[in-house]
C-alpha positions as CSV (number, residue, x, y, z in Angstrom):
1,G,-4.7,-3.2,-2.4
2,N,-4.7,-6.6,-1.1
3,D,-1.8,-8.1,-2.9
4,F,0.1,-5.3,-1.6
5,M,-1.1,-5.9,2.1
6,T,-0.6,-9.3,1.7
7,A,3.2,-8.7,0.5
8,L,4.1,-6.6,3.5
9,K,2.5,-9.5,5.6
10,D,4.5,-11.9,4.0
11,G,7.7,-9.8,4.6
12,D,8.1,-10.1,0.8
13,Y,9.0,-6.5,0.3
14,E,10.3,-6.9,-3.4
15,A,6.9,-7.7,-4.3
16,A,5.1,-5.0,-2.4
17,Y,7.7,-2.5,-3.9
18,A,6.9,-3.8,-7.3
19,L,3.4,-2.7,-6.8
20,F,4.6,1.0,-6.2
21,H,4.1,3.6,-9.1
22,P,7.7,4.7,-10.2
23,G,7.2,7.9,-8.6
24,L,6.9,5.9,-5.3
25,Q,9.2,3.9,-6.0
26,E,11.8,6.8,-6.7
27,N,10.7,8.4,-3.1
28,F,11.5,5.0,-1.2
29,G,14.7,4.1,-3.1
30,T,14.7,0.4,-2.9
31,P,12.8,-2.5,-1.4
32,E,15.2,-2.8,1.3
33,D,14.4,1.0,2.2
34,L,10.5,-0.1,2.4
35,K,11.4,-3.3,4.8
36,K,13.3,-0.8,7.0
37,R,10.7,1.8,7.0
38,V,8.2,-0.9,7.7
39,E,9.8,-3.0,10.4
40,D,11.6,0.1,12.2
41,K,8.0,1.1,13.1
42,A,6.4,-2.1,13.3
43,L,3.9,-2.0,10.5
44,R,3.8,-5.6,9.2
45,P,0.0,-6.2,9.1
46,K,-1.5,-9.4,10.4
47,D,-5.1,-8.9,9.3
48,W,-6.9,-6.1,7.5
49,S,-10.0,-5.3,5.9
50,F,-10.9,-2.3,3.4
51,S,-14.3,-0.5,4.5
52,S,-14.4,2.0,1.4
53,V,-12.9,1.8,-2.0
54,N,-13.6,4.9,-4.3
55,A,-12.5,5.3,-7.8
56,T,-12.6,8.1,-10.2
57,T,-11.8,8.9,-13.7
58,D,-10.7,12.4,-14.3
59,A,-11.4,14.5,-17.9
60,D,-7.7,13.0,-19.0
61,K,-9.1,9.5,-18.6
62,V,-6.7,8.7,-15.7
63,T,-8.3,6.5,-13.1
64,T,-7.5,6.8,-9.7
65,A,-8.4,4.6,-6.4
66,K,-8.6,5.2,-2.8
67,M,-8.9,2.4,-0.6
68,E,-9.7,2.7,3.3
69,G,-9.7,0.3,6.1
70,N,-8.8,-0.9,9.4
71,V,-5.3,-3.3,10.0
72,T,-3.9,-5.2,13.0
73,Y,-0.4,-5.1,13.0
74,Q,1.5,-8.5,14.1
75,D,2.0,-7.5,17.7
76,G,-1.9,-7.2,17.8
77,V,-1.9,-3.3,17.6
78,S,-4.9,-1.9,15.6
79,G,-4.8,1.1,13.3
80,A,-5.9,2.4,9.9
81,V,-4.6,1.7,6.2
82,I,-5.0,4.0,3.3
83,L,-3.8,2.9,-0.2
84,E,-4.0,5.5,-3.2
85,M,-3.6,4.0,-6.6
86,I,-3.2,4.8,-10.4
87,Q,-4.1,2.3,-13.2
88,V,-1.5,2.2,-15.6
89,D,-1.9,0.1,-18.6
90,A,-4.7,-2.1,-16.9
91,E,-2.6,-2.3,-13.8
92,W,-3.1,-0.8,-10.3
93,K,-0.1,1.0,-8.9
94,I,0.5,2.4,-5.5
95,I,1.1,6.4,-5.3
96,S,0.6,6.6,-1.8
97,F,0.2,4.8,1.5
98,S,-0.4,4.9,4.8
99,L,-0.4,2.7,7.9
100,N,-1.2,4.4,11.4
101,R,-0.8,2.9,14.8
């Protein structure tokens, strides 16, 4: 989660996109599409903290996690962040994210 937020903060959309699960990559299209979405809505983070992390493993041994917290954007506006991830071959991949102002 922190790697994703750091990549967004640094404007490294290729690195952020690489942390997406393939299904989410399909939904977004390209790293450039991610950049447009984040920058058009002024969602580049400056600071953040996760106050809640919940991981679960289902009967098929699929492990998912949800991280929730607060974010301050580059323009000083505060909001909420939610990341949902799945563990694939010992790596966490983002399956959805929400950045709200």
